[in-house]
N, C-alpha and C positions, 0 to 999 in steps of 0.2 A: 108331869113323866119317872121315870123311874132314875135314878142317881144316886150312885156310891162315891162317897169321899174316900180314900184314905192317906189320912194326917189328919188330925184335928186339934193344930197348933195355930199361929198364930191367923194367915192367911188360910187355913178351912173354919176356925169358930166363928171368923167376919163371915165368911162366904155362906157357913151353916146359917149364921142370926137372919142373913141378907134374902137367902131360897125357903126356909121354913116362912117365911111373911108369903110366898107363894103356892104354900101348897103342893108344892113335890113328896114324892114320896122317896124321901134319905135313909140311904146307910153310911153308917160312920164307920171304919174300921183305922182302929189305931190300934202301937202296940202297947199302950198303957195306961191298966183297966182305970183308974182314979181321971184320967181325959175320958175317956169312952162313958165311965159314971155320969163327967159332968155335962156334958151334951146330951144324955136321953133323959138328964132330970129336967133338963132347962129345954127344950126343943123338942118335939114329939117325930123323933129319930130310931132309927133300930141300930145301935148300934153292936160290935162285934171286936173282940178282944184279939187279934192278933196281927201277922205280918201282910200287908198288904200287895208284896211282893211273892204271897204265897202259892200255888199252885192249887195246894188241895183246899184254902179260907178263899179263894176268888168260886172256887165249883158249886162250894158250900150257898155264892149266893145268888147262884143263878142267871150268868151274866150275857146268856140270850135274850134274856128279858130289860136290860139294863139300855137303858138311850144313853147316857150320858156317865162315861168312869171318870172321876181325875187322880191324879195320884202328886200330892203337893206337899211330900213330906220334905225335912231339911237333904235329903240327900240324893243326889241325881242321879245313880244310879237305879239306886228302889226304883224309884219312878219310873226312870224309864223300864225296867224289868216287869214292872209292873201293869204296867199300860200293853208290854209286849201280848202279857199271858190273856189281861181281861179283851183284849180283842182276836184272839186267838181261840178263846170261850166263846166269843159271840158279843161282845159288846158292842154297840152303836158307834159312838162316838168317843174319843178315847185325852182327855189333858194333861201334857205333864208339867212339872215347874220344872226348870233347869238352868241351875244359875251359873255349872262353871264356866268359864271364857274358853276352856279347849274344848267347850261343845256348841260353839257360837258357829262355826263354819259348817258342822255337820247340822244343821236345822232343816234343810230339808234332805237329805239321808233321813231323819228320823221320819217326818213325816211320806215322805215315796217307800222306802223299805220297813220300815218296823213299822207305820198303821198311829204314830201318834197323830191325832186331828190339829192338836192347839203346843202350842209352847210359850207358858209363861215364865220370864225372867223380871221378877220382881225388883233386883238393885238395878238394870239395865232400863228400867221402867219409870224406875225413879230417879236416877240422875238425867231421865229424857225431861220429865218432869220438870225438874230443878232448873236445867239447864232454860226452857223455856221460862220459868220465871223470872230469872237473871235475865234475858232478854226484854223483860217486858218492864217498861219506866215508869210503874204506876208502885207508889205505896198500899196498895189494896190488893186485893186476892181477884186478881182476873183470871177468866177462863174464855177460851178462843172456841169456836163454831163458825163449820159454814166454811173450812180453809181460811179461816182469820177476817170474814168478812163481816161476820157480829163476835161482840164481845160483853161477857155476861161478865160485872161486878158485884163484889160485894162491900157492904159500908155499913159499919157503926154510928147513928145517928146518937151522940153525945147533945147536952146539952146547949152546945155553939156552935152544933152543926148550920149550915144553913136551910137543912129542910127539916128542922124540929118545930114540931107544933102547925105545918104544912098539913091539908090536908094533898091526893094525890094529884087532883084537879089542879091546885096555886101552883106543885111542881110543877105540873108542863109550864103556866101559866111563870112563873118566873125565870125557869131558864129558854123557856122556846126552844126545848131540843125534842125531837124524837126518840121517844127513849119508853120504854116503860119498864115500874115496879112488878117485877112479878110477884116474887116472895116477902111478906115481912116475918121473921120470928120475936114474937115476941114473948117471953118469961124463955117455954121450952115450946112452948106452942107455935108451927110452921102454918101462917094463914095465906093466902092466894086473896091482895086486897081487893074492894071495886073503887073507884073514885075517889068520893066523899071519906075514904079513910084515911086518920089523921095520922102519922108520925109523933113518936113520941123518944126523948131520952132513952135511951136503954133497946133499940129497935136493936135488928140488923135485918139489914135490905138488902134484896138480888137486883141488881138495873140491867136491863135487854135492851141495846142498840146497837147501831151501827158502827164499826169501827170506829169513823173519823165524827161520827155524831158523840161517841163513849169520849175520845181523848177529850174531845172540846169539853164537854159537859166534868170530865175530873181535871180539866186544867182549872177552871172554874170554880171548881172543889180543895183548888191546892192538893192536891193529892198524884199530881207526875212528878216524877224525880228527874236525876241528869242519869244518863246513862252508863250505867256499870261496868265500870275498870277494870274496879283490883277488890280482888276476892279474897278474904280468908278463909279456909275451910277450918273446923274443928276435928278432928279424927279424920281419919282416911282406910276405910276395911273395903269391901266391895264395892260398894255405890259409890265410894268417895274415889275408886282408879277408877272405874265408867265416866263420873263425870270431869274430873282433873283426864283425863284423855278428849274429853271434847275443851273443856278450857284451851289447854293445853294447843288445840285448831282454830279455838277464835281469838279476837284482838283483845281478849278479858287478860289482866295477868291475876298470877293465884298466887298464896301462897299456905301451904297445910302446915300447922300446928300435931303433933303428933307426937303421942305421948313413949311410943314404943321405940326405943332404939331401933331394933332390927328391921323391924319396916319401914322406919326413916329412911334407912341404908338401902332397904328395895327399891322405898318412892322413884330414891334419885334416881335409881337406874333407870324405871318404867316411864319418868317421866322427868326428862331432862329438863327440860325448857319449864320447869316448875320448880319455885324458891322452898325446899322445906326444912320446918323450924323444928327442932328435938322439945318437949317439954309438957307438960300437965296443964293441957285445954281451957280447964276448968281454975285454975288459980290467976287470978284478974293480972298478978303485976306480969306474968309472961305474957298474955294476951297484948296490955299496955306495951309494954316492952318491945313488942312482934311489931306495933304498928294498925292496929282495931281500928284506933280512933279514926286512922285515915283511909281505912277502905271504905269502899261505894255499898259492900255487901257482905255478910256474914253466914256463912253456912253451916249449922251444926250436926255432926255426921256420928257422934262419937256412939259406940255403941250402949250407953244409957242413957233411957230417959229425960231423967232427973240431973246429969248432967247437958246433956245438949239446951237442958232447962236452965241451967244456972248461965251457960255461956251465952244463950241470946236475951236472960234477962241485962245481961254485962250488956252487953252488945246493943240492944234497947238503950240500957242508961250513956252508954255513949255518943248516942245522939248516929248511927249507926243508920244509912237511909234504909237499905232493903236487907231484912232479915227469915232467913231460912230454919226452917228447923226440923230433924227427922224425928217422930213420934210411933210408938209402935205402940202404946195405951192412945186409946183416942181420945182419953178424959182429960189428959194434956194440955189438947186442942183448945180447949176448952179456957182451961186458965189463960192461955195464952192471948186469946183472944179481951180477956178481960183487959190487957193492956194494950190491944189492936196491933198485935202482934196475928194476923189471920196467917201467916206463908207459912202452914206447917203440910209436912210431906209423910203417909205412910203405904209401907210397903205391902201390908195388910189392904189395907181400903183401896189402894190401888189395883191390886193384884186381883180380888174379889172384884170390883166394882168393874174389870178385864171379861175375869170368865163369865158373871151374870150376865152382859150384855154379850156372851159367844153364847148363852144359855137360852138367855129370850130368845137370839134368831133360830135356833132351831126348835127351839117350841114352837115356832111360826113357819113351817117351810112355803108355805104357801105364799108369803112375804118376803122368801128368806134377807133382802138384799136392804129392806127397809131403816135399821135403825144402824144410823150412823157413829152417832156418841152416845156415850150415857154418860151421866154426872151427878153424884147423891150432894147434897150438902145439909146446913141445918140439921147436924145428928142422924143423919139417915133418913127425915121427914120430908123432904123434896129431892125428887128427880126431876134431872134436866134434860130430853130426847132432844137427838138431831136425825129426823127422819126424811126416807124421801118418798115421794107422794107415788104409791102404788096400785094401785085396784082399789081403790077407795069409794064406799061405795055413794059419798056424797059433795060427789066431784059437781060444783056451781053451784052448789046450793050456798046463799050468803050465808052469813052465822047468824044474821037478825032471824031467820027463820025455825017456825016452831021444830019445821022438823032436820033441822039442825042444831041439836037438844046435847049439850055434852056433861060428862059424869061429873058430879058436885069435886070441886078441888079439881078440877084440870084447867090452865087454861093454854089457850094457843096462842104463843106471844110474841115467833117474829116466822115470815113469808118469804121467801127468796125465790120470785120468779123472772126468768129472764136476766140472770146477774143482779137485779135492783132490790132492796132488801127492803119487806113492808111491816109496820105494824098494823098488825090487821085492825079494822073499826065493824059493826053491826054488817057493813054493805061486803065483806070480808069472802072470798071464797075459796077456799083450794081447787087446783088445777093438776092434771098430772103433767109430772115434770119438776114441780115446786119442790124445793125444800123446806121443810117447817121444823119449827122449835117449840116444843112442847112441853111445858111445867106443871108437873103435878106432885099434889098433897094427898091425892086419891089413895085409901085400897087395890082400886083395881091397878096392877101390874100390865103396862104396855107395852107390848109385841110388834102392835103394826099402828097405822092413822086410825081406822074402824075402833079400835080399843078405846077410843077418846069419846066413844059416843055413846050414849044411856040407849038400851036393847027395846 
């Protein structure tokens, strides 16, 4: 596909990194020469220095041949204008980053009248993800699939972990739970393991299971926590305000610690049911005085990664059960994993994954509704996709049949049929109407179920 990306900041650079692996023809437009130079030096992309909202700049690109046009600069108005011009010049699909709260009610207008096909709001997406994490009574990173019927949990294997030193076959025997260890990250390499694979301290694993089975497993592993009732948020920008509104409508009690005095007054007006404290959230004394140790969760949302890291580490030292950290530089996530603080959220990664899923669907219009969810983990080495079975060429063929040959590094992890969750075996088949979870460490990028098979 021919893709034009206006804005190579955080989301743009993250997305370019993802898309460059998929061999699209990418053109990057940015007003900063050094940014354009960095992208063209690092990736096989065409770079243009200029305004992405300029009619003359976009006309030179040849919009009539562009499949997807993305405007993801930091300015809403520039993104809206760029998409309008691109559509007028013949671009196929347009995607805009729109962050302003005042535009939320106008999204349908943008789609119907302005011609913007897809709108992303990174701050709202992150707030929704944090809210989901707060509702999950687990200390580990848990993702839900199949409308909550299937959970994927990530676990660090420590020296004293109950699974350390066991083969995957022995893990099943020990716990007696229907589950699947889908991936193991050992060192910097992610693997799809076989039954005789032995887990070692230092490994990080992902487990898929039906929700009740997963809850039973996590209880045995002693990572189920009490329900979150009290939350402390440190720093409250756009993400924090969205999250504050969500929490204000829940049964959780929220306290916000904010170092900007004027922002505190504004928050007191906008969030009347929330406790607001003025102070620097990286000062341990202030956090202690505001009762962080008595909270069930700490959410670090300042504008700087290093400050968020300090807050989360202090919360961890106090024994706060659930700690959620916003990071822009994803390398910080690995630092936090070292102390088992896996609940990190990145506006860049969340937005890039959303756009990537949208582009995958567009790139396979024949099966346009197959990809329901796309989740990346293990430093983006692993993709977990939820797919609807549609026009699959191997319907009814058992997995053990030589005709059903998967690409190396691909695992059919879970099948839901008639509302029942199945962990597949050699006799399993995929049938029309099934919902399928696929785990992939392969170079092939999955757009539909047929992509899991070798040609």
